[in-house]
C-alpha positions as CSV (number, residue, x, y, z in Angstrom):
1,X,0.0,0.0,0.0
2,X,1.4,3.3,-1.0
3,X,1.8,6.0,1.7
4,X,-0.1,9.3,1.2
5,X,1.3,11.7,-1.4
6,X,3.7,14.2,0.1
7,X,1.9,17.4,1.3
8,X,5.1,19.3,2.1
9,X,5.4,21.3,-1.1
10,X,1.8,22.6,-1.0
11,X,1.4,22.9,2.8
12,X,-2.2,21.5,2.3
13,X,-4.1,19.0,4.3
14,X,-4.6,15.6,2.8
15,X,-8.2,16.4,1.8
16,X,-7.4,19.9,0.5
17,X,-4.7,18.5,-1.7
18,X,-7.1,15.8,-3.1
19,X,-9.6,18.5,-3.9
20,X,-6.9,20.5,-5.6
21,X,-5.9,17.5,-7.7
22,X,-9.5,16.4,-8.5
23,X,-9.2,13.2,-6.5
24,X,-12.4,12.0,-4.9
25,X,-12.3,12.4,-1.1
26,X,-13.3,9.4,1.0
27,X,-15.3,10.5,4.0
28,X,-14.4,9.0,7.4
29,X,-16.6,6.0,8.2
30,X,-17.5,5.2,4.6
31,X,-16.6,2.3,2.4
32,X,-14.2,2.6,-0.5
33,X,-12.1,0.5,-2.9
34,X,-8.3,0.5,-2.3
35,X,-5.7,0.8,-5.1
36,X,-5.3,-3.0,-5.1
37,X,-9.1,-3.7,-5.4
38,X,-10.5,-4.7,-2.1
39,X,-13.0,-2.8,0.1
40,X,-12.1,-0.9,3.3
41,X,-13.7,1.4,5.8
42,X,-12.0,4.8,6.0
43,X,-10.6,5.4,9.5
44,X,-11.7,1.9,10.6
45,X,-15.2,2.6,12.1
46,X,-18.4,2.9,10.1
47,X,-20.4,6.1,10.3
48,X,-22.7,6.1,13.3
49,X,-26.0,8.2,13.2
50,X,-25.7,8.7,16.9
51,X,-22.1,9.9,16.8
52,X,-21.4,13.0,18.8
53,X,-19.5,15.6,16.8
54,X,-16.0,16.6,17.7
55,X,-16.1,19.9,19.5
56,X,-13.2,22.3,18.9
57,X,-11.7,24.1,21.9
58,X,-12.3,21.5,24.5
59,X,-8.8,20.1,24.8
60,X,-6.6,21.4,27.6
61,X,-3.6,23.6,26.7
62,X,-1.1,20.8,27.3
63,X,-2.5,18.9,24.3
64,X,-1.7,21.4,21.7
65,X,0.6,20.0,19.0
66,X,2.6,22.0,16.6
67,X,2.0,21.7,12.9
68,X,4.6,19.4,11.3
69,X,7.3,21.2,9.5
70,X,11.1,21.4,9.2
71,X,13.9,20.0,7.1
72,X,14.0,16.6,8.9
73,X,10.3,16.2,8.6
74,X,10.4,16.9,4.8
75,X,13.3,14.5,4.3
76,X,11.6,11.6,6.1
77,X,8.3,12.3,4.4
78,X,9.9,12.2,0.9
79,X,11.6,8.9,1.6
80,X,8.4,7.3,3.0
81,X,6.6,8.2,-0.2
82,X,9.3,7.2,-2.6
83,X,9.6,3.7,-1.1
84,X,5.9,3.0,-0.9
85,X,5.9,2.8,2.9
86,X,2.9,3.3,5.2
87,X,3.8,4.9,8.5
88,X,1.7,4.6,11.6
89,X,2.7,8.3,12.1
90,X,0.4,9.2,9.2
91,X,-2.2,6.4,9.4
92,X,-2.9,6.9,13.2
93,X,-2.9,10.7,12.9
94,X,-0.1,10.9,15.5
95,X,0.3,14.4,17.0
96,X,4.0,13.9,17.4
97,X,4.8,13.3,13.7
98,X,6.7,16.6,13.3
99,X,8.9,16.1,16.4
100,X,9.8,12.5,15.7
101,X,10.4,12.9,12.0
102,X,12.6,16.0,12.6
103,X,14.6,13.8,15.1
104,X,15.1,11.3,12.3
105,X,12.9,8.7,13.9
106,X,10.0,7.1,12.1
107,X,7.6,4.2,12.8
108,X,7.2,2.3,9.6
109,X,3.9,0.3,9.1
110,X,4.4,-2.9,7.1
111,X,1.8,-5.2,5.5
112,X,-0.3,-2.4,4.1
113,X,-2.4,0.3,5.8
114,X,-5.7,-1.6,6.0
115,X,-6.3,-3.6,9.1
116,X,-8.6,-6.7,9.4
117,X,-9.8,-5.5,12.8
118,X,-11.9,-2.5,13.9
119,X,-10.8,-1.3,17.3
120,X,-13.0,1.7,18.4
121,X,-10.0,3.9,19.3
122,X,-8.0,3.5,16.1
123,X,-8.2,5.5,12.9
124,X,-6.4,3.0,10.6
125,X,-8.7,1.8,7.8
126,X,-10.4,-1.5,8.2
127,X,-11.0,-4.2,5.6
128,X,-10.0,-7.6,4.3
129,X,-6.9,-7.5,2.1
130,X,-7.6,-11.1,1.0
131,X,-4.0,-12.2,1.3
132,X,-2.5,-9.2,-0.6
133,X,1.1,-8.4,0.3
134,X,3.8,-6.3,-1.3
135,X,6.6,-8.7,-2.0
136,X,9.1,-5.8,-2.5
137,X,8.3,-4.3,0.9
138,X,11.1,-6.0,3.0
139,X,13.8,-4.8,0.6
140,X,12.2,-1.4,0.3
141,X,12.0,-1.0,4.1
142,X,15.7,-1.9,4.5
143,X,16.7,0.6,1.9
144,X,14.5,3.3,3.3
145,X,16.0,2.9,6.8
146,X,19.5,3.1,5.3
147,X,18.6,6.3,3.4
148,X,17.1,7.9,6.6
149,X,20.3,7.0,8.5
150,X,18.3,5.7,11.4
151,X,20.0,4.3,14.5
152,X,16.7,3.1,15.9
153,X,13.6,2.2,13.9
154,X,10.2,1.0,15.0
155,X,8.4,-1.4,12.7
156,X,4.7,-1.9,13.3
157,X,1.8,-3.3,11.3
158,X,-1.9,-3.7,10.9
159,X,-3.5,-6.9,12.0
160,X,-3.6,-9.4,9.1
161,X,-6.0,-12.1,10.2
162,X,-6.5,-13.0,6.5
163,X,-2.9,-14.4,6.4
164,X,-2.2,-18.0,7.6
165,X,0.5,-16.9,10.1
166,X,-1.0,-13.4,10.7
167,X,1.9,-12.0,8.6
168,X,4.6,-13.1,11.0
169,X,6.9,-14.4,8.2
170,X,6.6,-11.2,6.2
171,X,7.1,-9.1,9.3
172,X,10.2,-11.1,10.2
173,X,11.6,-10.7,6.7
174,X,11.2,-6.9,7.0
175,X,13.3,-7.0,10.2
176,X,16.0,-9.2,8.6
177,X,16.3,-6.9,5.6
178,X,16.7,-3.9,7.9
179,X,19.4,-5.7,9.8
180,X,21.1,-6.9,6.6
181,X,21.3,-3.4,5.1
182,X,21.7,-1.6,8.4
183,X,23.6,-3.9,10.8
184,X,24.1,-1.2,13.4
185,X,20.4,-0.1,13.5
186,X,18.4,-1.2,16.5
187,X,14.9,-2.5,15.7
188,X,11.7,-2.4,17.8
189,X,8.8,-4.5,16.5
190,X,5.3,-3.3,17.6
191,X,3.3,-6.3,16.5
192,X,-0.2,-7.7,16.2
193,X,-1.1,-10.4,18.7
194,X,-1.1,-13.1,16.0
195,X,-4.3,-14.5,17.6
196,X,-2.2,-15.8,20.5
197,X,-0.4,-18.4,18.3
198,X,3.0,-18.5,20.0
199,X,4.8,-20.1,17.1
200,X,4.0,-17.1,15.0
201,X,5.1,-14.8,17.8
202,X,8.4,-16.7,17.9
203,X,9.0,-16.1,14.2
204,X,9.1,-12.3,14.8
205,X,11.0,-12.5,18.1
206,X,13.7,-14.6,16.4
207,X,14.1,-12.2,13.5
208,X,17.0,-10.2,15.1
209,X,15.2,-7.4,16.8
210,X,16.1,-5.7,20.1
211,X,12.6,-4.8,21.4
212,X,9.4,-6.7,21.0
213,X,6.1,-4.8,21.7
214,X,2.4,-5.6,21.7
215,X,0.0,-3.1,23.1
216,X,-2.4,-3.9,25.9
217,X,-4.1,-0.6,25.1
218,X,-6.5,-0.4,28.1
219,X,-7.4,-2.0,31.4
220,X,-9.1,-5.4,31.6
221,X,-12.7,-4.0,32.2
222,X,-12.5,-1.7,29.1
223,X,-10.8,-4.1,26.7
224,X,-14.2,-4.6,25.0
225,X,-15.6,-2.4,23.5
226,X,-12.2,-0.5,23.2
227,X,-10.5,-3.3,21.3
228,X,-11.8,-5.5,18.5
229,X,-13.5,-8.7,19.8
230,X,-10.6,-10.8,18.4
231,X,-8.2,-9.0,20.7
232,X,-8.0,-9.6,24.4
233,X,-6.4,-8.6,27.6
234,X,-5.3,-12.1,28.6
235,X,-4.2,-12.8,25.0
236,X,-1.9,-9.8,24.9
237,X,-0.5,-10.7,28.4
238,X,0.3,-14.2,27.2
239,X,2.0,-12.9,24.0
240,X,4.2,-10.5,26.0
241,X,5.1,-13.2,28.5
242,X,6.0,-15.7,25.9
243,X,8.1,-13.2,23.9
244,X,10.3,-12.5,27.0
245,X,10.5,-16.2,27.9
246,X,11.4,-17.3,24.4
247,X,14.3,-14.7,24.1
248,X,15.6,-13.4,27.4
249,X,17.9,-11.0,25.5
250,X,14.9,-9.2,23.9
251,X,13.3,-6.3,25.8
252,X,9.5,-6.5,26.0
253,X,7.3,-3.4,25.8
254,X,3.6,-2.4,25.9
255,X,1.4,0.7,26.0
256,X,-1.7,2.0,27.8
257,X,-4.0,4.7,26.6
258,X,-5.6,6.8,29.4
259,X,-8.8,8.8,29.4
260,X,-11.2,6.0,28.4
261,X,-12.8,5.7,31.8
262,X,-10.2,3.6,33.6
263,X,-9.8,4.0,37.3
264,X,-6.5,4.4,39.2
265,X,-6.7,1.0,40.9
266,X,-7.3,-0.6,37.4
267,X,-4.2,1.1,36.1
268,X,-2.2,-0.2,39.0
269,X,-3.5,-3.7,38.6
270,X,-2.6,-3.6,34.9
271,X,0.9,-2.6,35.8
272,X,1.1,-5.5,38.2
273,X,-0.1,-7.9,35.5
274,X,2.4,-6.6,33.0
275,X,5.3,-6.8,35.5
276,X,4.3,-10.4,36.4
277,X,4.4,-11.2,32.7
278,X,8.0,-9.8,32.5
279,X,7.3,-6.6,30.6
280,X,10.3,-4.3,30.8
281,X,9.0,-1.0,29.3
282,X,5.6,0.7,29.6
283,X,4.3,3.8,27.8
284,X,1.3,5.8,29.0
285,X,-0.4,8.5,26.9
286,X,-3.7,10.4,26.5
287,X,-6.4,8.8,24.3
288,X,-7.6,11.4,21.7
289,X,-10.7,10.7,19.7
290,X,-9.7,10.6,16.0
291,X,-13.2,11.0,14.5
292,X,-16.9,11.4,15.7
293,X,-17.4,7.6,15.0
294,X,-14.8,6.6,17.6
295,X,-15.0,6.3,21.4
296,X,-15.4,9.6,23.3
297,X,-12.8,10.9,25.7
298,X,-13.9,10.4,29.3
299,X,-11.2,12.5,30.9
300,X,-8.1,14.5,30.1
301,X,-5.2,13.2,32.3
302,X,-3.0,16.0,33.6
303,X,0.8,16.1,33.3
304,X,1.0,15.8,37.1
305,X,-1.1,12.6,37.0
306,X,1.1,11.2,34.3
307,X,4.2,11.9,36.4
308,X,2.6,10.1,39.3
309,X,1.8,7.1,37.2
310,X,5.3,7.0,35.9
311,X,6.7,7.0,39.5
312,X,4.3,4.2,40.5
313,X,5.4,2.2,37.5
314,X,9.1,2.6,38.2
315,X,8.5,1.6,41.8
316,X,6.8,-1.6,40.5
317,X,10.1,-2.5,38.7
318,X,9.7,-1.4,35.0
319,X,13.0,-0.6,33.4
320,X,11.4,2.6,32.1
321,X,7.9,4.2,32.0
322,X,7.4,6.9,29.4
323,X,4.4,8.9,30.4
324,X,2.8,12.1,29.2
325,X,-0.3,13.5,27.5
326,X,1.2,13.4,24.0
327,X,3.1,10.1,24.4
328,X,2.3,7.3,21.9
329,X,3.6,3.8,22.0
330,X,6.6,4.5,19.8
331,X,7.2,8.1,20.8
332,X,11.0,8.8,20.7
333,X,11.6,5.1,21.3
334,X,15.3,5.5,20.6
335,X,15.6,7.5,23.9
336,X,13.8,5.0,26.2
337,X,16.9,3.4,27.6
338,X,18.2,6.7,28.9
339,X,15.7,6.3,31.7
340,X,14.7,10.0,31.8
341,X,11.1,9.8,30.5
342,X,12.6,10.6,27.1
343,X,13.2,14.1,28.2
344,X,9.5,14.9,28.8
345,X,9.0,17.9,31.1
346,X,6.4,16.4,33.4
């Protein structure tokens, strides 16, 4: 799947540029045909008649993100498009895209940009790719990482329940190509849960990476309806535990979104479950509603609260807890082992 056309030269939004070029705009929540011929839902969740509109001006001041710009951002964006790469930075509407890309860090999304699942927090398109894969993607990914000169790269993917092994073999080949072409580059893999099939988890863990990640996303009570019914709290815990047991030299990482209605005692219990499973690194960030069709924000967590959660996590034994309103699972991942909350001022 090709990444979105570069918008740097025009300074336009994606929809504005499409209008300028006469390309039909796909409305969020509606069905469309992808470039390779299968159907998908724009932004992952179908339009709901009872959806509450997004209201501007309600976010607190600490959630204001700068518009992406800068030389580093332009350079990374150009490479992403030239090499037919989808990035979670774009597809998930990440507010940190400018900061991370200017720092020379990008999270590359492999196996296309259409997910077989429909989590109600996620803005990635949903559909059934029917086995489609880009056979050139592993080599292209390795070349792109080399061109970017990255010392640390995060590889993530959509869920691919349509593939026999959930895409594990293709995923692992992408990691191996990165290592082949960039032997000094550290690789973090933020993976699907592979339906809890541990043999498929092992394929990725054995690919030569340094960090294995699978996101728990929320506390047990809120797992459904936040996550797709095929995902599960216990399933993710089992995947994380197995990854660490299978390869003791690989760091294990996960992420929690806050602001979906979770309680403090549930956050603490989730931390305990993750530590018991051997998870080394935890990230905590604010959930932001991507479209009116997605789950509403129940609360905005303050920077002071994030700081408190970080201290609680460190006391529980995590190697590092990266916590802040704008933190996402792969936010400045290359700095995590400096054990300084990646320089966040919270």
